[in-house]
C-alpha angles and dihedrals in degrees: 000000000000106000121150096212106099094205089054091056092051091057097054116089101331103202118237113224105232135303122321131178112270106250127234092246087058091053089051089051092053090049090050089053088054089050089055091050091053090047093053097041096082090054093052102261133113135198121224101242094193123108129195120240087236093058093046092050092047091050089056089056095052120101116260088249091056092047090052092049090056091051093046093050091053092045090054090048093052092044090052092055091046091051093050092049091046091053092044094245120141115252086193090073101090094205095050092045095046093047092050091050093049090055091052092046094048093242131130132192131236118255117290094015095118093042086064097053120094118213093242099037123115109254121192131180121201128193126223090279089059089247120141113249098165136030128173117240090254085070090068090049091059107026131058097181118148101271096215089058091054090055096048109029125068120247095259092053098048094055134024134197138149110336094237092052092048089052093050091052092046095048092048092051092044092052092051091051095048097049136019109264133175127218112323124182121226112237091208133123123227108283140182119257127183132204112245095211141034135085090274108018112214130220125223137190105225130182114191110211112179144351133201139176120250120213130216125244126200123032097010105028118187095023115131103249106163145357130238122211133182128203147154122233144181128191114243112236111216113250093238090055091051091052092047092054 
């Protein structure tokens, strides 16, 4: 992809440097993914337990601190679902679920962010490495991407589309991470995106709707720590499968 932004180039397909033993923290992460799958199964959702070789190799090359952050983010996510179910609140409501996660993660939104979220919309939160740390349950209803990959690979590596569209998404995310921004609408039409990895990579029609900065609480309050995005999506059924049906 020919994108002038040097940081953008660093994010795309960082090349692991040969095999390395899969660490214990990685094994714990995979077990936690299985815990999530068991947690969602009774409410009709499943997690794709696959992982690409690329994501596993890249995980081995991360610092121990980065590996732990990935595990902690997933642990917070699972705990949030457990808390909502325990208190008889619906994790299917994107606003309730996202707000509960933000409180656990010591994050808070800009004004009007939650006014712009529909109950059934896909809500995703990405950290400063552009890696997904939260996804509403509607994400699992539309996507079947290997979950381990989502936790380890940045947004621009998990999915690909037209280079110009990828750049627009990246620059919007980058701007929201560099400087505090309120709700901003995406001026983008629905477009096709494809998984980069997996035995049978899937295609999706995605329309990104809005983006907003998320601010840190605690030791460094007010610092932009993450970005929230909403979208709608549909899986693309291959033409041959449509004809066969």
